Backbone bond lengths (Angstrom), bond angles and torsions (degrees), N, CA, C in turn:
res aa  C-N    CA-C-N  psi(-1)  N-CA   C-N-CA  omega(-1)  CA-C   N-CA-C  phi
1 M - - - 1.469 - - 1.520 110.48 -
2 E 1.325 115.34 150.55 1.438 121.03 -177.40 1.504 111.76 -62.06
3 L 1.389 115.08 -39.66 1.452 117.88 -178.27 1.540 111.73 -63.26
4 L 1.281 115.61 -39.35 1.464 119.73 -178.63 1.534 110.22 -68.23
5 D 1.366 113.05 -38.20 1.483 116.59 178.56 1.496 113.69 -64.62
6 N 1.407 115.85 -36.81 1.422 121.99 179.17 1.501 112.36 -67.29
7 L 1.366 115.87 -33.82 1.487 120.59 -179.27 1.502 108.36 -88.88
8 K 1.309 119.73 -5.17 1.474 123.64 177.17 1.568 107.80 65.66
9 I 1.397 113.37 47.73 1.445 117.66 179.61 1.518 108.96 -111.44
10 K 1.311 117.00 135.25 1.419 124.30 175.55 1.528 111.07 -114.74
11 P 1.363 116.19 103.02 1.445 117.96 179.42 1.559 111.37 -62.13
12 T 1.312 115.26 144.94 1.453 121.27 177.55 1.562 109.51 -103.45
13 S 1.297 118.85 7.50 1.433 123.71 176.46 1.510 112.79 -148.19
14 K 1.312 115.97 172.94 1.439 117.39 176.15 1.562 110.48 -73.48
15 I 1.369 111.78 154.86 1.442 117.89 -179.81 1.544 108.01 -79.28
16 I 1.283 119.21 121.45 1.447 123.70 -179.86 1.521 110.32 -96.90
17 Y 1.303 118.14 129.22 1.451 122.92 177.67 1.503 111.10 -99.03
18 E 1.328 114.68 125.45 1.445 120.19 -176.18 1.487 108.06 -83.06
19 K 1.440 113.90 144.59 1.439 118.61 -177.39 1.579 105.95 -120.09
20 I 1.306 115.23 161.11 1.445 119.06 179.95 1.473 113.95 -94.39
21 R 1.318 115.79 158.03 1.511 118.90 178.41 1.572 108.02 -96.82
22 H 1.308 114.22 154.36 1.443 118.91 176.96 1.567 109.26 -65.18
23 P 1.304 119.99 134.13 1.434 119.78 -175.40 1.549 114.08 -69.76
24 V 1.342 119.86 -17.78 1.484 123.11 177.54 1.531 111.07 -98.41
25 T 1.362 114.78 -55.18 1.461 118.62 -173.16 1.541 111.09 -85.41
26 K 1.318 118.22 -13.45 1.435 122.61 -177.69 1.488 114.87 61.30
27 R 1.286 117.60 17.65 1.454 120.14 -179.35 1.556 107.44 -91.85
28 M 1.312 114.65 152.84 1.466 121.63 -179.36 1.508 108.51 -68.96
29 T 1.351 113.41 136.36 1.497 120.82 178.63 1.486 110.65 -110.37
30 S 1.292 119.94 176.65 1.464 123.40 174.94 1.520 113.85 -91.60
31 V 1.313 116.69 5.14 1.446 121.41 -178.04 1.548 110.15 -80.79
32 L 1.275 118.42 127.16 1.460 121.75 178.94 1.502 111.96 -83.80
33 N 1.286 116.55 145.46 1.460 120.30 -179.36 1.536 112.60 -106.07
34 G 1.223 118.92 -1.01 1.477 124.31 176.05 1.506 114.27 96.16
35 T 1.322 119.02 -9.40 1.436 120.95 176.05 1.483 116.08 -85.95
36 R 1.337 118.49 135.70 1.429 120.64 -173.63 1.543 107.51 -132.59
37 F 1.363 115.30 148.74 1.443 123.06 -178.12 1.514 110.26 -127.37
38 F 1.318 114.24 145.77 1.446 119.43 171.21 1.543 109.68 -158.47
39 Y 1.291 116.91 161.81 1.458 122.13 174.13 1.493 112.32 -100.05
40 M 1.273 117.44 147.04 1.488 122.38 174.14 1.537 110.63 -145.33
41 N 1.292 114.77 167.51 1.439 119.80 178.99 1.526 112.74 -69.51
42 P 1.330 120.85 150.79 1.408 119.53 179.93 1.496 112.31 -63.34
43 L 1.357 116.56 146.55 1.430 121.76 178.31 1.539 109.90 -79.57
44 E 1.344 114.07 166.75 1.419 119.18 178.48 1.505 108.10 -65.41
45 E 1.346 115.25 156.33 1.464 118.47 179.07 1.529 113.26 -64.36
46 G 1.347 113.91 128.81 1.473 116.48 -178.73 1.502 112.79 94.98
47 K 1.277 121.14 -8.52 1.459 125.49 179.21 1.486 111.81 -110.00
48 Y 1.351 112.59 138.08 1.494 118.78 -176.00 1.561 107.76 -139.43
49 L 1.281 116.31 157.43 1.484 121.79 173.28 1.548 108.68 -78.88
50 P 1.323 114.81 145.71 1.453 118.12 -179.34 1.648 108.08 -68.89
51 R 1.276 111.26 144.37 1.475 116.68 -178.63 1.527 113.74 -64.67
52 E 1.293 117.54 -34.41 1.480 121.09 179.28 1.455 110.01 -124.02
53 N 1.340 117.41 147.68 1.455 123.31 175.47 1.528 108.00 -158.51
54 T 1.369 115.81 -178.03 1.434 121.50 -177.70 1.593 109.39 -119.07
55 C 1.306 114.26 135.72 1.495 120.38 177.69 1.506 109.64 -138.84
56 A 1.345 112.94 113.80 1.462 117.56 179.03 1.443 114.61 66.35
57 G 1.286 119.03 26.57 1.401 125.19 -179.83 1.536 113.25 88.36
58 L 1.342 119.17 1.70 1.454 126.02 -177.86 1.531 111.26 -109.08
59 R 1.309 113.27 144.32 1.486 118.04 175.67 1.509 109.65 -78.61
60 V 1.376 118.58 126.78 1.412 121.75 -179.61 1.561 110.24 -126.57
61 R 1.311 113.80 161.32 1.453 120.14 178.55 1.535 109.46 -119.99
62 L 1.357 116.11 137.51 1.396 121.39 -175.12 1.603 107.60 -117.85
63 Y 1.307 113.49 134.90 1.481 121.16 -177.76 1.504 109.79 -132.65
64 H 1.265 118.34 134.60 1.501 123.27 175.62 1.549 110.60 -148.95
65 Y 1.269 112.30 162.00 1.525 116.24 -178.80 1.517 110.43 -67.13
66 G 1.305 115.74 134.37 1.529 123.47 179.61 1.496 110.89 86.97
67 Q 1.305 118.82 -2.51 1.504 118.59 177.28 1.542 110.96 -71.80
68 P 1.387 116.49 128.60 1.466 117.20 -175.86 1.551 111.40 -65.38
69 K 1.338 113.58 143.60 1.415 120.89 -178.96 1.530 108.51 -75.36
70 V 1.389 114.40 148.22 1.443 119.52 173.54 1.507 110.38 -76.37
71 Q 1.331 116.38 117.26 1.458 123.55 -176.57 1.478 108.12 -99.33
72 R 1.340 116.16 128.94 1.472 119.77 174.54 1.563 110.10 -75.97
73 S 1.283 111.97 148.90 1.477 115.34 -178.00 1.497 110.11 -71.37
74 L 1.325 115.71 140.19 1.430 122.61 -177.89 1.492 110.18 -91.67
75 L 1.364 113.52 146.43 1.459 119.76 179.89 1.522 109.80 -154.07
76 C 1.296 114.81 121.30 1.494 119.89 179.21 1.462 109.22 -87.00
77 T 1.307 120.06 123.77 1.500 122.95 177.49 1.536 115.13 -86.99
78 N 1.367 113.68 16.28 1.531 118.96 177.20 1.496 107.47 -110.34
79 C 1.372 117.21 -48.62 1.439 121.25 -179.25 1.487 111.12 -112.86
80 W 1.299 121.02 -6.44 1.455 128.49 177.24 1.526 111.79 62.30
81 S 1.318 116.92 34.04 1.468 121.55 169.48 1.499 109.17 -85.64
82 D 1.360 115.90 156.92 1.469 120.43 -178.58 1.531 115.62 -106.60
83 D 1.416 114.39 18.69 1.429 117.30 179.99 1.496 113.62 -116.88
84 H 1.375 117.89 8.06 1.481 118.11 176.62 1.499 104.37 -161.91
85 T 1.336 113.64 176.41 1.444 119.02 176.52 1.555 111.76 -109.30
86 R 1.344 114.59 176.03 1.467 119.38 -175.21 1.528 109.36 -65.34
87 Q 1.326 116.12 -30.40 1.487 117.49 -176.62 1.544 115.14 -62.84
88 F 1.336 112.48 -28.42 1.486 121.04 -173.45 1.525 110.60 -109.41
89 C 1.357 117.55 9.99 1.476 120.31 -174.12 1.517 110.50 -78.64
90 I 1.303 119.09 135.93 1.460 125.79 175.22 1.510 113.15 -117.00
91 N 1.341 116.10 6.34 1.421 120.94 -175.81 1.539 111.15 -93.86
92 E 1.327 117.73 163.23 1.452 122.22 177.12 1.529 108.44 -73.75
93 S 1.300 113.05 155.20 1.496 118.58 -178.30 1.518 109.11 -65.85
94 R 1.318 112.45 145.35 1.537 119.82 -179.40 1.486 110.30 -127.28
95 C 1.285 115.88 157.02 1.470 119.63 176.45 1.494 110.30 -71.29
96 K 1.313 117.13 138.64 1.438 121.65 -174.31 1.572 108.39 -73.63
97 V 1.366 119.75 -22.04 1.425 120.05 -176.97 1.533 111.75 -88.38
98 C 1.335 116.51 -56.82 1.480 119.69 -175.12 1.568 112.67 -97.66
99 K 1.378 117.46 -4.54 1.472 122.23 178.34 1.509 115.27 61.25
100 K 1.361 116.05 27.88 1.434 120.44 179.11 1.561 109.17 -107.86
101 E 1.324 118.93 157.71 1.412 122.78 -175.24 1.621 107.54 -91.15
102 G 1.287 113.32 160.27 1.462 119.80 167.87 1.532 111.98 99.69
103 H 1.308 120.66 -2.07 1.443 121.95 -179.74 1.572 108.41 -156.50
104 M 1.299 111.18 175.09 1.524 118.90 177.86 1.587 108.98 -123.77
105 P 1.314 115.10 164.63 1.463 115.67 176.10 1.530 115.88 -57.03
106 G 1.277 115.45 132.68 1.500 119.56 -177.25 1.504 111.57 100.16
107 D 1.353 121.90 -10.98 1.409 121.76 178.67 1.520 109.26 -80.75
108 E 1.352 118.48 157.71 1.424 121.58 -179.20 1.523 113.26 -69.58
109 Q 1.284 117.40 -18.15 1.496 121.27 179.43 1.549 111.35 -73.39
110 C 1.307 115.57 -20.84 1.480 117.15 -178.82 1.498 114.41 -70.29
111 D 1.312 114.58 139.43 1.493 120.11 178.74 1.514 114.87 -59.78
112 A 1.360 112.74 -27.98 1.497 115.31 -179.51 1.521 114.30 -97.39
113 F 1.314 117.95 19.59 1.408 123.49 -177.00 1.557 110.18 -71.47
114 E 1.369 114.68 125.07 1.418 121.37 175.49 1.503 108.14 -164.76
115 I 1.334 119.44 125.21 1.378 123.71 -177.98 1.524 109.99 -72.97
116 Q 1.347 115.90 122.49 1.497 121.52 -178.95 1.546 108.48 -92.16
117 T 1.291 115.15 122.34 1.511 121.04 -177.94 1.541 110.12 -102.29
118 N 1.234 119.86 -11.54 1.515 119.92 -174.09 1.537 111.05 -114.46
119 I 1.305 119.15 30.01 1.460 119.03 -178.23 1.549 107.99 -117.61
120 T 1.280 115.49 151.61 1.531 122.90 171.30 1.484 106.08 -117.79
121 A 1.354 115.55 105.79 1.496 120.39 -178.43 1.518 106.45 -92.06
122 F 1.346 112.51 145.80 1.457 119.26 178.88 1.523 109.31 -149.30
123 S 1.338 113.29 156.80 1.455 119.32 179.15 1.536 106.66 177.83
124 G 1.421 114.25 153.43 1.396 117.09 172.56 1.549 116.18 88.99
125 T 1.336 115.36 167.87 1.422 117.78 -176.23 1.541 113.50 -76.56
126 G 1.329 117.77 -10.69 1.476 118.22 -179.57 1.522 112.54 -91.22
127 D 1.305 119.06 -1.01 1.466 120.26 179.88 1.519 110.64 -110.18
128 I 1.355 118.53 124.86 1.433 123.70 -174.51 1.546 111.88 -63.01
129 L 1.299 116.18 -24.81 1.526 120.03 179.76 1.481 112.15 -75.21
130 S 1.339 117.51 -20.66 1.453 120.43 -179.39 1.512 114.31 -75.30
131 N 1.346 117.15 149.03 1.477 120.98 174.06 1.512 111.62 -67.35
132 F 1.285 116.37 -19.57 1.506 121.86 -178.66 1.543 110.39 -82.81
133 F 1.262 121.52 -9.94 1.512 124.73 -178.41 1.533 109.44 -63.59
134 P 1.364 119.65 121.11 1.395 120.91 -178.67 1.576 112.27 -64.63
135 C 1.251 116.51 122.68 1.547 122.04 -178.31 1.518 107.28 -162.33
136 T 1.321 113.26 148.08 1.471 120.67 -177.88 1.526 109.68 -108.06
137 F 1.300 118.88 118.91 1.432 121.76 176.89 1.523 108.09 -154.26
138 D 1.329 114.75 164.58 1.480 122.12 -177.34 1.481 111.48 -99.34
139 V 1.317 116.46 138.85 1.503 124.40 174.35 1.544 107.88 -139.23
140 Y 1.325 117.35 121.01 1.432 122.65 -178.96 1.523 113.31 57.65
141 G 1.343 113.75 34.05 1.494 119.51 176.82 1.485 113.66 82.87
142 I 1.402 121.32 2.97 1.441 122.56 179.92 1.554 108.85 -116.68
143 T 1.308 112.28 135.60 1.519 116.31 176.26 1.507 112.19 -82.66
144 H 1.294 115.41 132.09 1.477 119.35 -178.47 1.522 108.40 -125.50
145 Q 1.372 111.57 162.88 1.468 118.92 -176.12 1.540 111.75 -92.70
146 S 1.284 119.86 -12.17 1.417 124.57 176.92 1.568 109.78 -166.58
147 A 1.334 115.47 168.26 1.449 116.72 176.83 1.492 112.86 -68.14
148 E 1.330 119.12 -24.88 1.458 120.27 176.97 1.523 110.30 -72.21
149 H 1.320 116.92 -36.75 1.466 121.03 174.00 1.509 111.28 -59.95
150 A 1.353 117.56 -42.52 1.455 120.93 -178.91 1.509 110.05 -67.98
151 F 1.345 119.64 -40.16 1.473 121.60 -178.61 1.511 111.28 -66.49
152 Q 1.334 117.69 -49.46 1.461 120.97 -177.53 1.458 112.03 -69.73
153 Y 1.320 120.45 -32.17 1.503 123.06 174.34 1.536 111.36 -65.29
154 T 1.368 117.91 -43.77 1.435 120.71 178.76 1.478 111.13 -67.50
155 K 1.380 118.11 -34.18 1.461 119.61 176.90 1.534 109.80 -65.52
156 S 1.296 120.09 -41.41 1.437 119.42 -176.68 1.516 111.23 -69.07
157 I 1.340 116.46 -37.31 1.478 119.84 -179.54 1.579 108.99 -66.15
158 R 1.279 115.17 -47.58 1.473 118.05 -176.49 1.575 113.16 -71.62
159 C 1.275 116.05 -20.83 1.462 121.43 173.79 1.523 114.15 -91.99
160 G 1.338 116.76 0.28 1.419 120.07 172.83 1.550 115.89 85.73
161 D 1.327 116.09 10.91 1.486 118.01 178.64 1.520 110.51 -102.74
162 L 1.368 113.43 85.35 1.439 117.47 -175.81 1.561 115.66 -71.70
163 E 1.359 111.02 -29.48 1.441 117.40 178.74 1.556 111.73 -63.73
164 T 1.302 117.64 -44.61 1.426 122.88 179.43 1.525 108.68 -70.46
165 A 1.293 119.33 -34.14 1.462 122.56 179.45 1.552 109.42 -61.17
166 S 1.248 117.84 -44.34 1.568 121.89 176.96 1.488 110.37 -61.86
167 K 1.383 118.41 -38.30 1.405 122.00 179.29 1.527 113.66 -67.54
168 I 1.370 113.58 -39.15 1.455 121.11 179.45 1.546 109.29 -64.78
169 K 1.268 115.48 -40.70 1.547 120.03 -178.14 1.505 108.71 -62.39
170 E 1.308 120.51 -33.31 1.438 124.02 -178.72 1.543 113.48 -96.28
171 A 1.305 116.91 2.25 1.476 122.27 179.35 1.550 110.45 -57.76
172 P 1.323 117.57 134.06 1.501 118.76 -175.16 1.512 113.76 -68.85
173 D 1.349 120.34 -26.31 1.461 125.20 -176.62 1.484 109.52 -145.23
174 A 1.408 115.13 171.39 1.396 120.89 -177.08 1.507 110.56 -70.84
175 L 1.314 120.09 -35.04 1.496 119.29 178.58 1.524 112.42 -64.58
176 S 1.308 118.16 -38.36 1.468 122.29 176.71 1.499 109.46 -63.23
177 A 1.287 117.93 -42.12 1.466 123.76 176.09 1.566 113.10 -58.28
178 K 1.332 112.05 -44.30 1.459 116.50 -178.79 1.560 112.10 -69.38
179 K 1.353 115.99 -36.14 1.452 117.36 177.32 1.526 112.77 -64.68
180 L 1.362 115.24 -38.10 1.500 118.62 175.21 1.477 110.28 -66.99
181 G 1.378 122.20 -40.11 1.382 123.71 -174.10 1.583 111.59 -74.49
182 D 1.352 115.17 -25.57 1.451 116.15 175.51 1.502 115.14 -69.27
183 K 1.301 118.37 -17.52 1.505 122.11 177.23 1.517 112.51 -82.13
184 V 1.364 116.97 -16.75 1.432 119.38 179.87 1.544 111.41 -69.53
185 R 1.267 118.75 132.70 1.460 124.29 179.09 1.571 108.52 -76.71
186 E 1.298 118.40 121.52 1.440 121.78 -176.94 1.570 108.97 -79.87
187 N 1.346 112.25 149.61 1.474 119.03 172.92 1.493 109.85 -112.87
188 D 1.313 118.88 173.16 1.433 123.92 -176.25 1.585 112.15 -61.81
189 Q 1.321 114.51 -38.27 1.432 120.31 -179.23 1.550 110.17 -59.97
190 W 1.307 111.95 -45.65 1.556 117.50 -178.48 1.496 109.52 -65.32
191 R 1.310 119.92 -41.78 1.469 122.14 -179.01 1.525 109.62 -61.17
192 E 1.298 118.72 -34.05 1.488 121.28 -178.66 1.482 111.15 -80.13
193 S 1.332 120.67 -26.52 1.467 121.62 -168.56 1.542 112.96 -113.06
194 K 1.275 118.98 -2.35 1.479 121.66 -174.85 1.515 113.32 -64.37
195 F 1.312 115.75 -34.68 1.500 117.92 176.59 1.471 116.18 -68.38
196 A 1.377 114.35 -36.47 1.492 119.25 176.80 1.525 107.23 -73.57
197 V 1.265 120.53 -33.48 1.521 121.70 177.25 1.540 108.26 -63.63
198 M 1.344 115.88 -48.94 1.485 116.88 -178.56 1.504 110.99 -61.08
199 E 1.382 119.81 -35.04 1.398 120.05 177.39 1.526 114.51 -65.22
200 E 1.310 115.05 -40.07 1.479 121.73 178.39 1.579 107.99 -65.02
201 I 1.347 118.14 -37.52 1.470 119.06 179.78 1.529 109.82 -69.34
202 I 1.248 119.95 -41.21 1.498 121.74 175.32 1.428 113.34 -64.52
203 E 1.305 118.10 -37.43 1.471 120.35 177.01 1.503 112.74 -65.61
204 N 1.343 115.90 -39.90 1.498 120.62 174.95 1.523 110.48 -63.15
205 K 1.285 117.67 -42.46 1.453 122.65 178.82 1.511 110.65 -63.57
206 C 1.297 116.85 -38.04 1.454 122.62 175.88 1.583 113.02 -65.29
207 V 1.272 116.22 -41.41 1.471 119.31 179.51 1.572 111.61 -71.78
208 Q 1.297 118.19 -37.21 1.504 123.51 -171.06 1.520 109.23 -94.42
209 M 1.349 119.92 -9.46 1.458 118.50 177.85 1.554 109.99 -127.15
210 P 1.343 116.53 101.65 1.475 119.22 -176.24 1.534 112.51 -61.00
211 M 1.342 119.10 -32.60 1.491 121.33 -176.63 1.571 108.24 -66.22
212 F 1.312 114.81 -44.13 1.468 119.09 176.65 1.538 109.89 -62.31
213 K 1.286 118.24 -43.76 1.536 120.93 -176.43 1.545 109.58 -63.64
214 E 1.354 116.62 -43.22 1.497 118.50 -176.91 1.503 109.48 -69.01
215 K 1.301 117.13 -35.22 1.517 117.09 -177.02 1.511 113.23 -66.64
216 I 1.307 117.19 -38.96 1.462 121.03 179.17 1.477 112.55 -78.88
217 R 1.379 116.46 -30.98 1.455 119.36 -177.69 1.525 111.93 -74.97
218 E 1.384 117.89 -36.85 1.415 121.08 -177.29 1.583 111.86 -79.52
219 A 1.314 118.70 0.05 1.436 121.15 178.74 1.503 109.11 -70.71
220 K 1.304 118.22 154.65 1.454 124.04 178.93 1.494 108.74 -69.39
221 R 1.388 112.28 160.25 1.461 119.69 -179.73 1.499 114.12 -58.03
222 N 1.325 115.93 -39.76 1.483 121.34 -173.75 1.566 113.07 -88.65
223 T 1.358 115.39 5.48 1.444 120.80 -179.17 1.476 113.06 -64.25
224 V 1.343 121.17 130.39 1.430 124.66 175.27 1.599 110.02 -107.18
225 F 1.241 118.97 118.45 1.426 121.63 178.74 1.526 107.74 -86.50
226 V 1.301 115.67 137.52 1.461 121.21 -179.09 1.452 110.90 -146.57
227 E 1.355 117.95 132.94 1.443 124.04 170.13 1.510 111.64 -83.84
228 T 1.291 116.89 119.67 1.425 122.16 -176.37 1.535 110.14 -91.01
229 T 1.313 114.17 70.01 1.491 123.05 -179.84 1.559 107.21 -131.71
230 F 1.315 114.05 163.62 1.479 119.95 178.36 1.543 111.71 -83.85
231 N 1.250 118.63 7.41 1.523 121.14 -176.55 1.554 106.61 -64.42
232 G 1.323 116.71 132.36 1.403 121.06 -176.84 1.559 116.58 -71.30
233 T 1.286 116.91 -21.45 1.419 120.52 -179.16 1.498 112.86 -106.36
234 W 1.293 120.72 -47.81 1.454 125.80 -168.10 1.492 112.73 -93.69
235 G 1.362 120.25 -22.99 1.414 121.42 -176.44 1.523 113.14 -112.58
236 S 1.318 116.95 -174.91 1.483 121.68 179.86 1.530 112.44 -83.82
237 G 1.311 118.35 -15.07 1.427 123.10 179.15 1.542 111.08 86.46
238 L 1.364 116.41 5.99 1.461 120.72 177.86 1.541 110.58 -129.56
239 D 1.299 116.29 164.41 1.433 119.84 173.43 1.578 111.38 -76.74
240 R 1.349 119.62 -177.56 1.436 118.02 -175.22 1.516 113.06 -64.72
241 K 1.297 116.23 -40.01 1.497 122.49 -177.46 1.552 106.48 -64.50
242 G 1.333 116.64 -49.02 1.428 117.35 -178.74 1.461 116.88 -66.63
243 T 1.333 116.29 -32.71 1.486 119.41 176.41 1.479 113.66 -70.79
244 V 1.310 117.90 -41.83 1.512 122.81 -176.20 1.526 108.98 -70.69
245 N 1.302 119.26 -28.89 1.514 118.90 -175.27 1.530 112.31 -113.81
246 T 1.360 116.05 29.64 1.433 122.29 174.72 1.489 111.35 -128.26
247 K 1.323 114.92 143.82 1.452 119.96 174.48 1.529 113.68 -52.54
248 Q 1.278 118.19 139.11 1.489 118.75 -175.35 1.515 112.94 -63.36
249 N 1.381 115.69 -35.04 1.487 120.39 -177.53 1.537 110.33 -77.93
250 M 1.365 117.95 -3.57 1.405 121.84 176.29 1.562 115.81 -108.12
251 W 1.313 113.62 7.67 1.464 117.13 173.67 1.509 108.53 -65.88
252 P 1.342 121.98 129.82 1.440 122.99 -171.99 1.592 112.27 -74.15
253 R 1.307 118.13 -11.07 1.503 116.43 -175.82 1.591 108.21 -124.35
254 K 1.317 119.44 -179.25 1.422 125.78 -164.30 1.522 114.55 -87.56
255 N 1.293 114.89 -29.01 1.590 116.31 -179.58 1.482 112.83 60.36
256 K 1.361 119.98 40.81 1.437 124.72 -173.49 1.563 109.35 -65.35
257 L 1.359 116.78 -37.43 1.499 118.73 -179.03 1.525 109.42 -65.60
258 G 1.266 116.25 -40.79 1.497 118.45 176.57 1.509 115.28 -61.80
259 E 1.328 112.36 -37.45 1.486 116.87 178.78 1.538 111.99 -69.38
260 I 1.383 116.41 -33.81 1.407 120.08 179.24 1.590 110.19 -68.10
261 I 1.377 114.93 -43.58 1.475 117.95 177.21 1.510 112.15 -64.25
262 S 1.332 117.97 -37.25 1.470 120.17 177.41 1.535 110.36 -66.67
263 K 1.279 119.56 -34.66 1.449 122.82 173.42 1.517 113.94 -61.57
264 I 1.288 115.37 -46.97 1.458 122.17 -178.10 1.582 108.29 -68.71
265 A 1.308 116.34 -37.81 1.500 119.13 178.77 1.506 107.95 -63.31
266 K 1.261 119.87 -38.10 1.487 124.48 -179.01 1.570 108.62 -61.74
267 K 1.393 114.59 -45.45 1.419 118.63 179.66 1.561 112.22 -62.09
268 L 1.297 114.90 -39.38 1.503 119.54 179.12 1.461 110.65 -65.77
269 R 1.350 120.57 -40.61 1.458 121.14 179.04 1.505 111.00 -66.18
270 K 1.328 119.93 -34.35 1.474 121.97 176.57 1.515 108.88 -65.36
271 R 1.328 119.08 -43.23 1.431 120.52 179.41 1.485 110.83 -62.04
272 K 1.326 118.47 -43.51 1.448 123.40 179.64 1.489 111.83 -61.91
273 K 1.329 118.79 -43.69 1.445 122.65 178.93 1.540 112.36 -63.61
274 S 1.350 115.62 -45.05 1.486 119.23 177.79 1.490 112.92 -61.45
275 Y 1.361 117.32 -35.08 1.442 120.66 174.67 1.581 111.49 -65.95
276 Q 1.355 115.88 -41.61 1.427 116.02 179.94 1.529 110.63 -68.19
277 W 1.301 118.20 -35.54 1.506 120.30 178.98 1.565 111.04 -64.88
278 S 1.315 114.59 -32.56 1.442 117.83 -179.05 1.528 114.59 -75.90
279 R 1.327 117.17 -21.04 1.496 120.86 -175.95 1.531 112.87 -64.73
280 P 1.366 120.57 -46.75 1.488 119.37 -179.56 1.506 111.70 -61.18
281 K 1.325 117.54 -37.16 1.428 119.10 176.45 1.534 113.78 -59.27
282 S 1.297 115.50 -40.88 1.483 120.26 177.93 1.522 110.04 -64.83
283 K 1.342 116.31 -37.73 1.488 117.45 179.49 1.520 111.62 -69.23
284 Q 1.367 116.27 -38.99 1.422 119.58 175.38 1.532 113.54 -59.62
285 N 1.326 113.61 -46.67 1.483 119.57 177.01 1.534 110.51 -57.87
286 S 1.342 116.75 -39.66 1.428 117.43 -176.09 1.535 109.10 -70.13
287 K 1.360 116.33 -35.89 1.504 118.15 178.94 1.483 110.15 -65.09
288 E 1.359 116.43 -42.93 1.448 118.89 177.98 1.515 113.31 -64.19
289 N 1.258 117.45 -35.62 1.517 120.91 176.70 1.529 109.30 -67.11
290 T 1.386 119.37 -41.08 1.406 126.03 179.74 1.638 108.62 -62.42
291 R 1.341 115.66 -45.79 1.391 121.58 178.84 1.573 112.35 -61.18
292 Q 1.301 114.92 -40.61 1.422 117.50 -179.52 1.521 110.46 -70.59
293 R 1.308 117.05 -36.39 1.516 122.03 177.05 1.606 107.51 -62.02
294 D 1.314 116.87 -42.46 1.483 119.44 179.33 1.515 110.28 -63.20
295 I 1.315 117.68 -45.37 1.427 118.21 -179.96 1.555 112.13 -64.69
296 A 1.288 116.12 -40.35 1.480 117.73 177.40 1.559 111.94 -63.68
297 Q 1.366 116.48 -35.41 1.438 120.54 176.38 1.505 113.26 -65.86
298 M 1.358 113.91 -39.32 1.445 121.11 179.19 1.534 110.12 -63.00
299 L 1.320 115.48 -44.42 1.506 119.54 178.80 1.487 110.79 -63.93
300 R 1.314 118.62 -35.64 1.459 121.56 -178.76 1.547 107.65 -66.67
301 D 1.424 115.66 -44.19 1.421 118.48 -179.79 1.485 114.73 -62.49
302 L 1.361 115.48 -37.59 1.477 118.48 176.61 1.476 112.99 -66.23
303 R 1.341 114.93 -37.80 1.477 119.74 -179.22 1.575 107.87 -66.75
304 I 1.301 115.87 -42.03 1.536 118.90 179.62 1.485 108.08 -61.65
305 N 1.335 121.03 -43.40 1.479 122.93 -174.42 1.564 107.46 -66.71
306 S 1.348 118.80 -45.00 1.437 120.89 -179.52 1.521 111.18 -61.86
307 D 1.346 117.39 -37.48 1.430 118.59 179.14 1.526 110.79 -69.44
308 T 1.362 119.08 -31.66 1.445 123.55 -179.97 1.542 110.80 -66.92
309 D 1.347 114.63 -41.36 1.467 119.54 -179.09 1.494 110.48 -65.18
310 S 1.309 118.68 -45.41 1.500 120.66 -179.06 1.526 113.48 -63.49
311 V 1.332 116.12 -30.82 1.497 120.94 -179.48 1.537 107.07 -72.99
312 S 1.264 122.13 -39.09 1.424 124.49 -175.25 1.535 112.97 -75.84
313 G 1.297 120.12 -10.17 1.476 124.93 177.39 1.496 112.25 78.15
314 Y 1.261 120.62 13.74 1.471 123.10 -177.82 1.538 107.65 -77.41
315 N 1.479 112.61 131.78 1.495 120.48 -179.46 1.489 108.76 -136.89
316 A 1.305 122.60 115.58 1.440 124.38 -176.63 1.459 113.25 -66.98
317 S 1.376 120.30 -31.50 1.452 122.66 -176.82 1.559 110.41 -71.41
318 D 1.318 117.38 -33.59 1.405 119.92 178.99 1.482 110.26 -68.83
319 T 1.360 120.47 -37.08 1.421 122.69 179.22 1.518 111.65 -65.69
320 D 1.330 115.83 -41.85 1.478 120.33 179.59 1.520 110.61 -62.98
321 S 1.318 117.51 -45.17 1.438 120.81 -176.25 1.606 112.55 -65.94
322 S 1.348 116.05 -36.39 1.414 117.61 174.91 1.548 115.88 -69.03
323 E 1.327 115.62 -30.30 1.428 120.29 175.20 1.564 112.83 -69.27
324 D 1.347 112.71 -36.69 1.490 118.40 177.83 1.533 111.38 -70.23
325 A 1.322 118.96 -30.79 1.443 124.83 -178.08 1.523 113.54 -71.47
326 Q 1.274 118.96 -29.47 1.483 123.54 -177.54 1.495 113.49 -63.60
327 P 1.333 119.87 -47.62 1.496 119.25 177.67 1.482 113.17 -63.45
328 K 1.393 118.76 -34.99 1.485 118.53 178.75 1.458 112.53 -67.01
329 A 1.364 116.81 -35.58 1.531 119.23 175.27 1.501 112.58 -63.29
330 A 1.322 114.51 -40.82 1.446 118.60 -177.14 1.590 110.09 -67.52
331 A 1.295 117.84 -36.70 1.475 121.11 176.72 1.501 111.67 -65.31
332 T 1.223 119.99 -37.16 1.439 121.97 -177.47 1.518 111.37 -70.15
333 T 1.334 119.16 -33.75 1.436 125.09 -177.72 1.544 108.36 -69.14
334 Q 1.359 117.40 -39.06 1.512 118.67 176.48 1.460 112.85 -65.37
335 T 1.341 121.74 -34.17 1.412 121.96 178.93 1.561 111.66 -63.73
């Protein structure tokens, strides 16, 4: 195999293809499940095979005896050290932003304290800007109960977990949908496209929900939308108090959802401004059309009057000549 050649592995046995058992009878079937086994010579001390690799364009995982386990990074949410967890922490509580003791994010003692006056903070099911807000709209031809339902459903579909996708669609609330979606194993394609998917979902919500559209469009130009949750990707990483009273560049998380809403709000303001600019032109065109109609009507009236005079036989020159002739006749009679 090409993969084994690239890793410089020489199997010492045949490659064994694993088969699956029947879910009811539990008997072995002839259907392959994609798992393969083989024996090889021990590697040199200190050398191991990579846990992930590519074979025939597909992502594969490699396991062997002695291979070090992948350890997740540790983080204590009490003192914010990266060498233990909160369960085993013996230190005093520290601020998540400045990492100092004696206060919490948003307190005046924090080095990053600064009241933010140009932000719109949102979170929870009661805020229409939040993905947890209950609302019915269509995304990719499927009707969802909230933006969170739509996002987690799309994630499950694109990661190949159809069973979880059906459960997410029937989830009673957004939190339940998120818990189901968090269990789905992400692939590289989803990691690259999830921000574009979220933007499409928010745009669909904007089009199908006038209240949501008006709220973000009427916001001021310098307004910063921020989700006040502890989510590492979509929120600020702080609660509402900590977010509102902390410098924006000191927020510990990325606030990607707020950035997407700000981007869509900017598009809406541009559309509104272009519509306002087009309105005076339409009024000017209507005035010109009215003026032209008035001129055309005036010409028609003049034409009608001239035709009426010619039909009646009225001639101003004949009248003048007859009036001039009467005095001459009178003068001749006197002579």
